[in-house]
C-alpha positions as CSV (number, residue, x, y, z in Angstrom):
1,M,15.6,15.8,-2.4
2,S,12.0,14.4,-2.7
3,G,12.3,11.7,0.0
4,I,11.2,9.0,-2.5
5,K,13.3,6.7,-4.6
6,V,11.9,4.4,-7.3
7,E,13.8,1.5,-8.9
8,K,12.4,-1.1,-11.3
9,Q,13.4,-4.7,-11.0
10,G,11.8,-6.7,-13.7
11,H,8.1,-6.3,-13.4
12,V,8.3,-4.9,-9.9
13,A,8.7,-1.2,-8.9
14,V,10.5,-0.7,-5.6
15,V,9.5,2.5,-3.9
16,T,11.7,3.5,-0.9
17,I,11.0,6.2,1.6
18,T,14.3,8.1,2.0
19,N,14.2,10.9,4.5
20,P,16.6,10.1,7.3
21,P,16.8,9.7,10.2
22,A,13.2,8.6,10.5
23,N,11.8,8.6,6.9
24,T,9.2,11.2,7.8
25,W,6.8,12.4,5.2
26,T,6.9,15.9,3.8
27,E,4.6,17.7,1.4
28,E,7.3,17.2,-1.3
29,S,7.6,13.4,-0.7
30,L,3.9,12.9,-0.5
31,T,3.4,14.8,-3.8
32,R,6.2,12.7,-5.4
33,L,4.6,9.5,-4.1
34,A,1.3,10.3,-5.8
35,Q,3.1,11.2,-9.1
36,E,5.2,8.1,-9.1
37,V,2.3,5.8,-8.5
38,E,0.3,7.4,-11.3
39,S,3.3,7.1,-13.6
40,L,3.7,3.4,-12.7
41,N,0.0,2.9,-13.5
42,D,0.9,3.9,-17.1
43,D,3.9,1.6,-17.3
44,R,2.7,-1.6,-18.9
45,D,5.8,-3.5,-17.8
46,I,5.1,-2.9,-14.0
47,F,2.8,-5.5,-12.4
48,A,3.6,-5.0,-8.7
49,L,5.0,-2.4,-6.3
50,V,7.0,-2.9,-3.1
51,L,7.1,0.0,-0.6
52,T,9.8,0.1,2.1
53,G,11.9,2.4,4.2
54,E,15.6,3.3,3.9
55,G,17.8,2.0,6.7
56,E,17.3,-0.5,9.4
57,K,15.3,1.3,12.1
58,F,12.4,3.0,10.4
59,F,9.9,2.1,7.8
60,S,8.5,5.6,8.3
61,A,7.8,7.6,11.5
62,G,5.0,9.5,9.7
63,A,4.5,13.2,9.2
64,D,7.3,15.7,9.8
65,L,5.5,17.6,12.7
66,N,7.4,20.8,11.8
67,M,4.8,21.1,9.1
68,F,2.0,21.7,11.7
69,A,4.0,23.7,14.2
70,S,2.6,27.1,13.1
71,G,-1.0,26.1,13.9
72,D,-2.1,27.5,10.6
73,K,-5.4,26.0,9.6
74,G,-4.8,26.7,5.9
75,V,-1.6,24.7,6.0
76,A,-3.4,21.9,7.8
77,S,-6.0,21.8,5.1
78,T,-3.4,21.7,2.3
79,L,-1.4,18.9,4.0
80,A,-4.5,16.8,4.8
81,H,-5.4,16.8,1.1
82,V,-1.8,16.0,0.1
83,F,-1.8,13.0,2.5
84,G,-5.2,11.9,1.2
85,K,-4.2,12.2,-2.4
86,A,-0.9,10.3,-1.9
87,F,-2.3,7.4,-0.1
88,T,-5.4,7.2,-2.2
89,A,-3.1,7.0,-5.3
90,L,-1.2,4.2,-3.5
91,A,-4.4,2.3,-2.6
92,N,-5.6,2.6,-6.2
93,F,-2.4,1.4,-7.8
94,R,-3.3,-0.8,-10.8
95,G,-1.2,-3.8,-9.7
96,V,-0.4,-5.5,-6.4
97,S,1.2,-3.3,-3.7
98,I,3.1,-4.8,-0.8
99,A,4.5,-2.9,2.2
100,A,7.8,-4.3,3.5
101,I,7.7,-2.9,7.0
102,N,11.4,-3.0,8.0
103,G,11.1,-0.9,11.2
104,Y,8.9,1.5,13.1
105,A,5.7,2.4,11.2
106,M,4.1,5.3,13.0
107,G,1.3,7.6,12.1
108,G,1.5,8.4,8.3
109,G,4.1,5.6,8.0
110,L,1.5,3.0,9.1
111,E,-1.1,4.7,7.0
112,A,1.1,4.3,3.9
113,A,1.5,0.6,4.7
114,M,-2.3,0.2,5.2
115,A,-2.9,1.7,1.8
116,C,-1.0,-1.2,0.3
117,D,-2.7,-4.5,-0.6
118,I,-0.5,-6.6,1.6
119,R,1.8,-6.0,4.6
120,I,4.9,-8.0,5.6
121,I,6.5,-6.9,8.9
122,E,9.8,-7.7,10.5
123,S,9.7,-9.2,14.0
124,Q,11.4,-6.2,15.7
125,A,9.1,-3.6,14.2
126,Q,6.4,-1.7,16.0
127,V,3.3,0.1,14.7
128,A,1.1,2.8,16.0
129,L,-1.2,5.7,15.1
130,P,-0.2,8.2,17.8
131,E,-1.5,11.4,16.3
132,A,-3.8,12.2,19.2
133,K,-0.8,12.3,21.5
134,V,0.2,15.6,19.7
135,G,-3.4,16.9,19.3
136,L,-3.9,15.6,15.7
137,L,-5.7,12.6,14.2
138,P,-4.9,10.2,11.3
139,C,-5.8,12.0,8.1
140,G,-4.1,9.8,5.5
141,L,-7.0,7.3,5.3
142,G,-6.0,5.9,8.7
143,T,-9.3,6.0,10.6
144,Q,-11.0,4.1,7.8
145,T,-8.3,1.7,6.6
146,L,-7.4,0.6,10.1
147,T,-11.0,0.0,11.1
148,R,-11.6,-2.0,7.9
149,L,-8.5,-4.2,8.5
150,V,-8.8,-4.9,12.2
151,G,-12.4,-3.9,13.3
152,E,-13.7,-1.1,15.4
153,P,-12.4,-2.2,18.9
154,W,-8.8,-2.6,17.9
155,A,-9.0,0.6,15.8
156,K,-10.2,2.4,18.9
157,R,-7.3,0.9,21.0
158,L,-4.7,2.1,18.5
159,I,-6.2,5.5,17.7
160,L,-8.1,6.5,20.8
161,C,-5.8,4.9,23.4
162,G,-2.6,5.4,21.5
163,E,-1.6,1.8,21.9
164,R,1.6,0.7,20.2
165,I,1.9,-2.9,19.1
166,G,4.6,-5.3,17.9
167,A,4.7,-7.5,14.9
168,D,3.2,-10.6,16.5
169,K,0.2,-8.7,17.8
170,A,-0.2,-6.9,14.4
171,L,-0.4,-10.4,12.8
172,E,-2.8,-11.7,15.4
173,I,-5.3,-8.9,14.8
174,G,-5.0,-8.9,11.0
175,L,-3.1,-5.7,10.5
176,V,-0.3,-7.6,8.6
177,E,-0.3,-10.8,6.7
178,E,3.2,-12.1,7.5
179,V,6.0,-11.7,10.1
180,T,9.7,-12.2,9.1
181,E,13.0,-12.2,10.9
182,T,14.8,-8.9,11.1
183,G,16.2,-7.8,7.7
184,N,14.0,-10.2,5.7
185,A,10.8,-8.2,5.0
186,F,12.0,-6.8,1.7
187,A,13.1,-10.2,0.4
188,A,9.8,-11.7,1.4
189,A,7.9,-8.9,-0.3
190,M,9.9,-9.2,-3.5
191,T,9.3,-12.9,-3.6
192,L,5.6,-12.3,-3.4
193,A,5.7,-9.4,-5.9
194,E,7.6,-11.5,-8.4
195,Q,4.8,-14.2,-8.2
196,V,2.4,-11.6,-9.5
197,A,4.3,-11.8,-12.9
198,D,2.7,-15.3,-13.3
199,Q,-0.7,-13.7,-13.3
200,S,-2.4,-11.7,-16.1
201,P,-1.9,-8.1,-15.1
202,V,-5.2,-7.3,-16.7
203,S,-7.0,-10.0,-14.6
204,V,-5.2,-8.8,-11.4
205,A,-6.2,-5.2,-12.0
206,S,-9.9,-6.1,-12.6
207,S,-10.0,-8.5,-9.7
208,K,-8.5,-5.9,-7.4
209,R,-11.2,-3.4,-8.3
210,L,-13.8,-6.0,-7.5
211,I,-12.3,-7.0,-4.2
212,Q,-12.0,-3.3,-3.1
213,A,-15.6,-2.6,-4.3
214,T,-16.9,-4.9,-1.5
215,R,-16.3,-2.1,0.9
216,S,-19.1,0.0,-0.5
217,T,-21.1,-2.1,-2.9
218,S,-24.1,-4.4,-2.1
219,M,-23.7,-8.1,-2.9
220,E,-26.2,-7.9,-5.7
221,D,-24.4,-5.0,-7.4
222,A,-21.0,-6.6,-6.8
223,L,-22.0,-9.9,-8.3
224,Y,-23.4,-8.1,-11.4
225,R,-20.1,-6.2,-11.7
226,E,-18.2,-9.4,-11.3
227,R,-19.9,-11.0,-14.3
228,E,-19.6,-7.9,-16.4
229,S,-15.8,-7.7,-15.6
230,F,-15.3,-11.3,-16.6
231,V,-16.8,-10.6,-20.0
232,E,-14.8,-7.4,-20.4
233,L,-11.6,-9.4,-20.0
234,F,-12.3,-10.7,-23.5
235,D,-11.5,-7.2,-24.9
236,Y,-7.9,-7.8,-24.0
237,D,-5.2,-9.9,-25.8
238,D,-3.9,-11.3,-22.6
239,T,-7.1,-13.3,-22.0
240,T,-6.7,-15.2,-25.2
241,E,-3.0,-15.5,-24.6
242,G,-3.5,-16.9,-21.1
243,V,-6.1,-19.6,-22.1
244,N,-4.1,-20.7,-25.1
245,A,-0.9,-20.8,-23.2
246,F,-2.5,-23.2,-20.7
247,L,-3.9,-25.4,-23.4
248,E,-0.5,-25.4,-25.2
249,K,1.3,-26.2,-22.0
250,R,3.6,-23.1,-22.2
251,K,4.2,-20.0,-20.1
252,P,2.0,-17.1,-21.1
253,N,3.6,-13.9,-22.6
254,W,1.7,-11.2,-20.8
255,K,1.5,-7.9,-22.7
256,N,-0.7,-6.1,-20.1
257,Q,-3.2,-5.2,-22.9
């Protein structure tokens, strides 16, 4: 059992973390996540991805700590790279990724959610990066993505002080974009994901790369890249299709090419 289930609903891929009782990550499930995301990147019919956890209590409680119990540094190195590869693949997914946080998102669970483009959380859910409580630190992009999302002071509170926060506080500090009632995060995520089908998938992929490039690119370079990317869209059939569909007052037929 890999701990990952993938289902396709129209143009949306639903990726579910399935490792009861707490949907913890294992080397196998992390490897499978990276493989599945890379496969979805090649599927021209998939425009969006929704990540959620199986059951009602946990989105994901993070790493299975049994993996680190031996204290073996070689094992730690391997697993750190597996975490990094899995969540980097998720962060670089071609389309729009949405985390439907349906319960506790702890450690690597929260890191997976932060690797997504958008996060929707249920009102009862709680999030934390408690790795330091067991002598570890977030190694699945966590120190970097959390700081980018909420700023250094709150990143320090969650990582250095081990603070656990609820849904409303997560919304207040910018860690998530929406809070729903219990049981509604997945439906809200699917509604948003299905809206992506109205957009040109080629335009979305290009725009996403530009947005994410702001993390490490100067304004001058970013604006140059923006103009170049706009012109490059005219290499794709979808650009002509989108413009003409608007002029002809009809819905575009996106081919993702």
